C-alpha positions in Angstrom: 0.1 0.1 -0.4 1.7 3.7 -1.2 2.0 5.6 1.4 0.0 9.1 1.0 2.3 12.2 0.9 2.7 13.9 4.3 0.6 17.1 2.9 -2.9 15.7 3.4 -6.3 16.9 2.7 -8.3 17.2 5.3 -10.1 14.6 6.2 -7.2 12.7 6.4 -6.1 15.0 8.8 -9.0 15.3 10.4 -9.3 11.1 10.6 -5.7 11.6 12.6 -6.8 13.5 14.9 -10.2 12.2 16.0 -8.2 8.4 16.1 -5.6 9.9 18.9 -9.5 12.0 20.4 -11.3 8.6 21.1 -11.3 5.5 21.7 -11.6 2.9 19.4 -15.4 2.5 20.5 -16.8 5.3 21.0 -20.0 4.9 18.5 -20.9 9.0 19.3 -17.8 10.2 17.6 -18.2 7.6 14.7 -22.0 8.8 14.4 -21.1 12.2 13.7 -18.3 11.6 11.8 -20.9 10.3 9.5 -23.5 12.5 9.9 -21.4 15.4 10.0 -18.2 15.4 8.5 -14.3 14.1 9.7 -13.2 18.2 9.5 -17.1 19.0 11.1 -17.2 16.2 13.7 -13.1 17.3 14.8 -14.1 20.8 15.2 -17.7 19.5 17.7 -15.7 16.8 19.8 -12.7 19.3 20.7 -15.5 21.1 21.6 -14.1 25.0 19.3 -17.6 25.1 17.9 -21.3 24.4 19.4 -23.6 22.3 17.6 -26.0 23.7 16.3 -29.4 22.8 16.1 -29.5 21.3 11.7 -26.4 19.1 13.0 -28.2 17.9 15.4 -31.1 17.1 13.3 -28.9 15.3 11.1 -27.0 13.2 14.1 -30.6 12.4 15.4 -30.6 10.7 12.0 -28.2 8.4 13.1 -27.8 8.9 17.0 -31.7 8.8 17.9 -33.2 12.1 19.8 -34.5 13.5 22.6 -32.8 14.3 26.5 -30.8 10.6 25.6 -28.6 12.5 23.4 -28.4 15.9 25.0 -27.0 13.6 28.1 -24.8 11.4 25.4 -23.3 15.2 24.0 -21.9 16.6 27.0 -20.5 12.9 28.9 -19.0 12.7 25.3 -17.7 16.4 25.6 -16.2 15.7 28.7 -14.9 12.6 28.2 -12.7 14.4 24.9 -11.9 17.1 26.2 -8.3 15.5 28.0 -6.4 15.0 25.1 -8.3 18.0 22.9 -6.1 20.7 23.1 -3.3 17.3 22.4 -3.1 17.0 19.2 -1.0 16.9 16.2 -2.6 15.0 13.3 0.2 16.9 10.9 3.1 15.5 13.6 1.5 11.6 13.7 1.3 11.4 9.6 4.2 12.1 8.9 6.0 9.9 11.7 4.0 7.4 9.6 5.3 7.7 6.2 8.8 8.8 8.1 9.1 4.9 7.9 7.0 3.9 5.8 3.1 4.0 6.7 0.7 6.3 6.3 -3.6 6.5 7.1 -5.8 4.2 5.2 -9.3 5.9 5.1 -13.0 5.6 4.1 -12.6 8.9 1.7 -9.9 6.0 -0.4 -10.9 3.6 -2.8 -8.9 1.5 -1.0 -11.0 1.2 1.9 -11.9 -2.3 3.0 -15.8 -2.2 2.6 -16.2 -4.7 4.7 -16.1 -2.9 7.8 -19.3 -1.0 6.7 -20.8 -3.8 8.7 -19.6 -2.9 11.9 -21.8 -0.2 10.8 -21.0 2.4 14.9 -18.6 0.3 15.6 -16.8 0.9 13.0 -12.2 2.3 12.8 -12.3 5.2 12.2 -9.0 5.7 10.1 -6.7 2.1 9.7 -3.0 3.5 10.2 -0.8 0.6 8.2 2.8 -0.5 7.4 3.8 -1.9 4.4 3.8 -2.4 0.6 1.1 -4.7 0.4 -3.2 -4.1 -0.4 -5.8 -5.6 1.4 -7.4 -8.5 -0.2 -10.9 -8.0 0.2 -13.0 -9.7 2.9 -14.4 -12.4 1.4 -10.1 -14.2 -0.1 -8.8 -13.3 3.3 -9.3 -16.1 6.7 -8.3 -15.0 9.7 -6.4 -17.7 11.4 -6.6 -17.3 15.6 -5.7 -18.7 19.1 -4.5 -19.0 22.8 -0.5 -17.1 23.6 -0.1 -20.7 24.9 -0.5 -23.3 21.8 0.9 -26.5 21.8 3.0 -28.0 20.0 -0.8 -29.8 18.5 -1.8 -26.3 18.0 0.9 -24.5 15.6 0.8 -27.8 13.6 -2.9 -27.0 13.1 -2.3 -24.4 12.6 0.2 -24.0 10.2 -1.3 -26.5 7.8 -4.1 -24.0 7.9 -2.7 -20.5 7.2 -0.1 -23.4 5.0 -3.1 -24.5 3.1 -4.8 -21.1 3.3 -1.8 -18.7 1.0 -1.2 -21.7 -1.7 -4.9 -20.7 -2.0 -5.2 -17.9 -2.7 -6.6 -16.4 0.6 -4.7 -13.9 2.9 -3.8 -15.0 6.6 -5.3 -12.5 8.9 -4.0 -12.5 12.5 -3.5 -10.0 15.8 0.6 -11.0 15.5 0.5 -12.0 19.3 2.7 -15.0 21.1 0.8 -18.9 20.3 -0.9 -19.4 17.9 -1.6 -16.2 16.1 2.6 -16.1 15.6 2.2 -19.8 13.7 0.0 -18.2 11.6 2.1 -16.2 10.0 4.6 -17.1 10.2 3.4 -20.2 7.8 1.9 -17.8 5.6 4.8 -15.8 4.5 6.8 -19.5 4.7 4.2 -21.3 1.2 4.1 -17.8 0.2 8.4 -17.8 -0.4 7.5 -21.6 -1.4 5.4 -19.6 -4.5 7.6 -17.2 -5.5 8.6 -17.5 -9.7 10.4 -20.7 -10.3 9.5 -22.8 -6.6 8.9 -26.5 -7.7 4.9 -25.9 -6.3 4.4 -21.6 -7.4 0.9 -20.8 -7.7 -1.4 -18.1 -7.8 -1.2 -16.7 -4.1 -3.6 -13.6 -3.3 -2.8 -10.2 -3.2 -0.9 -10.3 0.3 0.2 -13.8 1.8 -0.5 -12.3 5.6 -2.1 -9.4 7.7 -1.6 -8.3 10.6 -3.9 -6.2 13.0 -2.6 -4.8 16.0 -3.9 -2.9 19.0 -1.5 -0.2 19.6 0.8 2.4 17.5 2.7 1.1 14.1 6.1 2.4 14.9 7.2 0.6 17.7 6.6 -3.9 17.2 4.3 -5.1 19.9 5.4 -7.9 21.2 8.5 -7.2 20.8 10.0 -10.5 20.5 7.9 -10.8 18.1 9.8 -8.0 16.6 11.9 -9.6 13.3 9.0 -11.8 12.2 6.0 -8.5 12.6 9.1 -7.0 10.4 8.7 -9.3 7.8 5.0 -9.1 8.0 5.0 -5.6 7.2 8.4 -6.1 4.3 5.3 -8.5 2.6 2.0 -8.0 3.8 0.6 -5.4 6.0 0.7 -4.0 9.6 -2.9 -2.3 10.2 -3.9 -0.4 13.5 -6.5 1.7 14.1 -4.3 3.6 16.5 -1.8 6.2 16.1 2.3 6.4 16.7 2.6 6.2 20.5 -0.2 4.7 21.0 0.1 1.9 23.9 -1.6 -1.2 23.4 -3.8 -2.2 26.2 -6.1 -5.1 27.1 -9.3 -2.6 26.3 -7.8 -2.2 22.9 -6.5 -6.2 22.6 -10.4 -7.0 22.4 -11.8 -4.0 20.5 -8.6 -4.7 18.0 -10.4 -8.2 17.6 -13.5 -7.0 15.7 -11.2 -6.0 13.6 -9.6 -8.9 13.2 -13.1 -10.6 12.1 -14.7 -7.3 9.7 -11.5 -7.8 7.8 -11.9 -12.0 7.2 -15.1 -13.5 5.1 -14.2 -16.4 8.5 -12.6 -17.0 11.5 -11.4 -19.7 12.4 -10.5 -20.8 15.7 -7.4 -24.0 16.2 -6.8 -24.1 20.4 -8.4 -21.3 23.3 -8.8 -21.6 26.6 -12.1 -21.2 28.4 -11.5 -17.3 28.6 -9.9 -16.1 25.0 -9.6 -13.3 22.9 -10.4 -15.9 20.3 -13.2 -16.2 21.8 -13.9 -12.9 21.7 -12.9 -12.7 18.3 -15.5 -15.5 17.0 -18.2 -13.3 19.2 -17.9 -10.7 16.3 -17.5 -13.0 13.5 -20.6 -14.5 14.5 -22.5 -11.0 14.9 -21.1 -10.2 12.0 -22.3 -12.9 10.6 -18.9 -14.7 9.5 -18.8 -18.5 9.4 -16.6 -19.5 12.4 -14.7 -22.6 12.4 -13.5 -24.1 15.1 -10.0 -27.4 16.0 -11.1 -29.6 18.5 -8.1 -31.2 20.2 -7.5 -33.9 23.4 -10.6 -32.4 26.4 -7.2 -33.0 28.8 -5.3 -29.8 27.4 -7.2 -26.5 29.1 -6.2 -24.4 25.0 -9.0 -26.8 23.8 -11.6 -26.1 26.3 -12.6 -22.6 24.6 -12.7 -24.6 21.5 -15.2 -27.2 23.0 -16.8 -24.1 25.0 -17.7 -22.5 21.8 -18.6 -26.2 19.9 -21.8 -27.3 22.0 -22.8 -23.3 22.7 -22.8 -21.2 19.8 -23.3 -21.6 15.8 -19.4 -22.5 14.9 -18.0 -25.3 11.9 -16.2 -28.2 12.7 -12.8 -27.7 11.3 -10.6 -31.5 11.3 -8.9 -31.1 8.3 -7.3 -28.0 7.1 -9.4 -28.3 3.6 -12.4 -27.7 6.1 -11.5 -24.3 7.0 -11.3 -23.0 3.9 -14.6 -24.2 2.9 -15.8 -21.6 5.1 -15.4 -18.6 2.5 -17.5 -17.8 0.9 -17.4 -19.2 -3.1 -16.8 -15.9 -4.4 -14.1 -14.3 -3.4 -13.7 -11.8 -6.2 -16.8 -10.2 -4.1 -15.8 -6.6 -3.2 -17.1 -7.5 0.7 -18.2 -10.1 2.8 -20.7 -11.3 3.8 -23.3 -9.5 4.5 -24.2 -7.8 8.8 -26.6 -9.5 10.9 -29.0 -8.6 13.0 -27.3 -8.5 15.8 -24.2 -6.6 15.0 -25.4 -2.9 17.2 -25.1 -5.3 20.1 -22.5 -7.1 19.0 -19.5 -4.5 20.8 -20.7 -5.5 24.4 -21.4 -8.8 23.9 -18.3 -10.1 22.5 -16.0 -8.0 25.4 -18.3 -9.3 27.5 -15.9 -12.6 27.9 -17.1 -15.7 30.1 -15.9 -16.4 33.3 -15.1 -19.0 34.5 -13.6 -19.7 39.1 -10.1 -21.1 37.6 -9.2 -18.6 35.8 -10.5 -15.6 37.9 -8.9 -12.0 37.9 -8.6 -8.7 39.8 -10.3 -7.0 36.7 -13.1 -9.0 36.4 -16.6 -7.9 36.6 -14.1 -3.6 35.9 -17.1 -1.3 33.7 -15.8 0.3 30.7 -14.5 3.1 32.8 -13.0 1.7 35.1 -10.9 -0.8 32.9 -9.8 1.6 30.7 -8.2 4.2 34.0 -7.9 0.4 35.4 -5.6 -0.2 32.6 -3.9 4.1 32.4 -2.5 3.2 36.5 1.7 2.5 36.4 2.1 -0.2 38.9 5.8 1.5 40.0 4.8 5.3 40.2 2.1 7.1 41.3 0.9 9.6 38.7 -1.7 13.0 39.5 -5.5 13.1 38.3 -4.9 15.6 34.8 -2.3 12.6 33.2 -5.4 9.8 34.1 -7.9 11.7 32.0 -5.8 11.2 28.8 -4.1 8.3 29.5 -8.5 6.5 29.2 -9.7 9.3 27.6 -12.7 10.8 30.2 -13.2 12.9 32.2 -12.5 14.7 34.9 -15.2 13.3 37.4 -15.2 10.4 36.2 -12.1 9.9 36.0 -12.3 10.4 40.4 -15.7 8.1 40.7 -13.5 5.8 39.5 -10.1 5.6 41.2 -12.2 5.2 44.0 -13.9 2.5 43.4 -11.0 0.6 42.3 -9.1 2.0 46.2 -12.4 0.1 46.8 -12.3 -2.8 45.5 -8.1 -3.1 46.2 -7.2 -2.3 42.9 -5.4 1.4 43.9 -3.9 3.4 45.8 -3.3 7.3 46.2 0.4 8.0 47.4 -0.2 12.0 48.6 -2.3 13.9 45.5 -1.2 10.9 42.6 -2.5 7.5 41.6 -1.3 4.6 41.1 -2.4 0.4 40.6 -2.1 -2.3 42.6 -1.6 -6.1 42.6 -5.1 -6.2 43.2 
């Protein structure tokens, strides 16, 4: 994908700023952009201008009307205000351009049509690094699973990813340790085997693999996968909705999973523990109307417990060999978009973020609201920070952060040190 010139148009500048201003999944922000355009939305969301009556009517068509919209708008302004004065979209665009990347926006011809299936949960833009071109969703197979992959899981993942690339599909995953890494590596190996002159040369897709990350693309995360992610970038694409310098957090990882699901025509879960990000991705895919395939494993393996749960409780298909994984993709691989949006997609973000609880894997953060999770993740462990810094990191208003800190302290997840706060072990 060619990086845009560092002197961008107004829409690209505005969307670059918006990716830093709002957190993923902020539906009111997305609805405002859809109703009024990115440049006007930026002026309103940052508080530089006031929402006019005619604009409120347009926004009501997207976000609903009545007193609820007024309350949502007031809460949004308070939530966005801490970051509004710190935006420098031109700097962010130049930073990515210098390392061979850029920002893909819905106004571009290359914008993936399948992302429209996300509705109000769609990303405001996609930062990218790499020279490849995104395939249509019907040509992309997501392969996801546990970070604690077993030898069995890695073997199955390699077979599925390799078969997909040799059949002309692109493998989409999240760049993480375990199954994700095995999927990317197998896709890269298969692409190398298919280079002209190789005995098995066939007709591979435009890019063999795409990694969708949860943080800024100016650094590779996880650090132990830097070499692999560089290889993905050289052969395919790295994508993120987060701007340069943004840290990957649990909240952002969970929202990242909806992009993996939306960009793919089908999702294969190879291994997943009872609670896992892979199940989260499967939930998004099902809500979007994508096919989900699940690989069974030994009943004694914790790494397959989540797979077996999906097979018991969700409308998924059992995958017993690599060919069955490819059968999940829509028949017309030349189609321009995904299989289509289901009626449940409007409820998908909240439902998919709610991971199943299990007594043997309870976490201190279980049961936290979205606001509590954002503040908890913004709190450093080794040093205390002031509340103003937390409002910027969490993207929440000062009153909200203060109230949340009190609740986290009661749960033993935060402690006050003089006038500053830090996270506790919980």
